C-alpha positions as CSV (number, residue, x, y, z in Angstrom):
1,M,0.0,0.0,0.0
2,R,2.9,2.3,0.8
3,A,4.3,2.0,-2.7
4,L,1.0,3.0,-4.2
5,S,0.9,6.1,-2.0
6,V,4.4,7.2,-3.0
7,A,3.7,6.7,-6.7
8,S,0.4,8.7,-6.3
9,D,2.2,11.5,-4.5
10,H,4.9,11.6,-7.2
11,R,2.3,11.8,-10.0
12,S,0.3,14.6,-8.3
13,G,3.6,16.5,-7.8
14,M,4.4,16.2,-11.5
15,V,0.9,17.4,-12.5
16,R,1.2,20.4,-10.2
17,G,4.7,21.1,-11.7
18,N,3.4,20.9,-15.2
19,W,0.5,23.1,-14.3
20,I,2.8,25.8,-12.9
21,I,5.0,25.6,-16.1
22,A,1.9,26.0,-18.3
23,V,0.7,29.0,-16.4
24,A,4.2,30.6,-16.5
25,M,4.3,30.0,-20.3
26,L,0.9,31.5,-20.7
27,I,1.8,34.6,-18.8
28,G,5.0,35.0,-20.9
29,M,3.0,34.7,-24.1
30,I,0.5,37.3,-23.0
31,G,3.3,39.7,-22.1
32,C,4.9,39.3,-25.5
33,A,1.6,39.7,-27.3
34,T,0.8,43.1,-25.6
35,R,4.0,44.8,-26.6
36,Q,3.7,47.1,-29.5
37,P,6.1,46.4,-32.4
38,I,8.2,49.3,-33.6
39,V,6.7,50.6,-36.8
40,A,9.0,52.3,-39.3
41,R,7.5,55.7,-40.0
42,D,8.6,59.0,-41.3
43,D,9.5,61.6,-38.6
44,A,7.1,64.1,-40.0
45,A,4.2,61.6,-39.9
46,I,5.0,60.7,-36.3
47,S,5.1,64.4,-35.3
48,D,1.8,65.0,-37.2
49,D,0.2,62.0,-35.5
50,V,1.4,63.1,-32.0
51,R,0.1,66.7,-32.6
52,G,-3.3,65.2,-33.8
53,R,-3.6,63.0,-30.8
54,L,-2.8,65.9,-28.4
55,A,-5.4,68.1,-30.1
56,A,-8.0,65.3,-29.9
57,D,-7.4,64.7,-26.2
58,V,-9.7,66.7,-23.9
59,R,-7.0,67.2,-21.3
60,A,-4.1,67.9,-23.6
61,S,-5.8,70.0,-26.3
62,P,-5.7,73.3,-24.5
63,L,-2.0,72.8,-23.6
64,K,0.8,74.4,-25.5
65,V,3.2,71.7,-26.3
66,A,5.6,71.7,-29.2
67,V,6.5,68.4,-30.9
68,D,9.6,67.5,-32.9
69,T,10.7,64.1,-34.1
70,K,14.2,62.8,-35.1
71,V,14.8,59.2,-36.0
72,G,11.6,58.1,-34.1
73,V,12.5,60.0,-30.9
74,V,9.8,62.5,-30.1
75,R,10.9,65.7,-28.3
76,L,8.2,67.5,-26.4
77,T,8.7,71.1,-25.2
78,G,6.5,73.6,-23.5
79,S,4.8,74.5,-20.2
80,V,1.8,72.9,-18.5
81,P,0.1,73.6,-15.2
82,T,0.7,70.2,-13.5
83,D,2.9,67.2,-13.5
84,D,-0.1,65.1,-14.3
85,D,-0.5,67.1,-17.6
86,R,3.2,66.6,-18.3
87,N,2.8,62.8,-17.8
88,A,-0.4,62.8,-19.9
89,V,1.3,64.4,-23.0
90,E,4.2,62.0,-22.7
91,R,1.8,59.0,-22.5
92,I,0.0,60.2,-25.6
93,A,3.3,60.6,-27.5
94,R,4.5,57.1,-26.4
95,D,1.4,55.4,-27.7
96,V,1.9,56.7,-31.3
97,P,3.1,54.0,-33.7
98,G,6.7,54.4,-34.8
99,V,7.8,56.3,-31.6
100,R,11.0,54.8,-30.3
101,A,11.4,57.1,-27.3
102,V,10.1,60.3,-25.9
103,D,12.3,63.1,-24.7
104,N,9.9,65.0,-22.4
105,N,11.2,68.5,-21.9
106,V,7.8,69.9,-20.8
107,I,8.0,71.8,-17.6
108,F,5.1,72.2,-15.2
109,G,4.1,74.8,-12.7
110,D,4.0,78.6,-13.0
111,V,1.5,78.3,-15.8
112,P,-2.2,79.0,-15.3
113,A,-4.5,76.1,-15.9
114,P,-6.3,76.4,-19.3
115,I,-10.1,77.0,-19.3
116,V,-11.7,74.0,-20.8
117,R,-15.3,74.5,-22.1
């Protein structure tokens, strides 16, 4: 009877181990699938896309942020009222296809908050 118990414990341990490996592989595949591939795009197209997305965003549209792109690196400059606004414009720029990096030179504070109507 003892031999049967040991074999059963060994098999359940293997099943548990296989299950853990399967879950780990699934998590790895999901992580790889959610990454955005780098899309080769013209710098002018990237800048236009970033400007368009900033203009379309309710929070970012009243802000005065300049956009320049060189070799897929978007440079943001300007002034915004809060650090949250600064982070929002950077997030918008990062989400644009073809952007390799964002150089966020936007400063915050000492700027009155825009009136949003």
